[in-house]
N, C-alpha and C positions, 0 to 999 in steps of 0.2 A: 426442472431438468437441469442437470449440470453439464457444462460444456468443457471440453478439453482444450487447454491453451498450451501450445508448444513453447511459446516465448512470452512470458508475462509482461515484458517490456512493451509489447504491442498494444496492450490495453490502456497505457498511459497516453494522455493527450500530448504531454511533453515527455518523450522517452528518457530524458535526462533525470526525471524525477525518480525513476527506479534506481539509477546509479546513485543518486543522492541518498535514497533509502538505504541501499547496501552500504555505502560509505559511513553513514551515521550509525547504523546498527552495529557494524563491525568495529567502529571506534568506541562506542559506549556499551555494547553488549545488549542494548535494548533501546527502544524509542517509544514515544507516546505522542499521540495526536499529530501524526505526520500527515499533512493535508496535500491532496493532489486531485487533479481532474482525470477521470478515466472514461473509457467508452463502455457502456453497457452492451450486452449481447445484441440488442436491437440497434446499436449505433448511437444512441442518445448519450450525450456527455453529462456526467454527474460529478459531484464533489464527494470525496471520501476522506475519512480520517482513519489512519492505520496506527495500531499500537502492537508492538511485537517484541519478542526477546529471542536470543539465540539459545538453542538447546544442545547440550553436549552429552556424550556418553561418559562412562565411569573413568575412562582414561583421558578425559578432556578433549576428545576429538569432536569437532563441530558436526552435528547431525542435520539440523534443519532450523528454520524459523517457525515460531509458534506465535499466533496472535489473533487479533480481531480487526475487522474492517467495518466501519459504520458509514452509512449514507448520510452526509451532512448537507445535501443540496438545498433543502428548505432553509436551513440555518444560514447558509451562505447567501441565498437570495434575499433573506430578510435583513441581512447586514448591508447589502448593496442592491437597493431596489432598481437600479438603472438597467 
């Protein structure tokens, strides 16, 4: 089941990470392996890795971000077992 999110910033444990994401993708036009902690729908905190690019129309007007999100929680826990 998909949930509707009015403000994607609210899913980030550190809301500044969304600002960092926007700043980096706007500067470079794309980003890869951008890691953040987010809240799952059930409230559990997980680690994600985002890769995305900016999509433009034929007149170079920005339309949207397109990308993928991977759950890297197990990987992060294996790197820092504390």
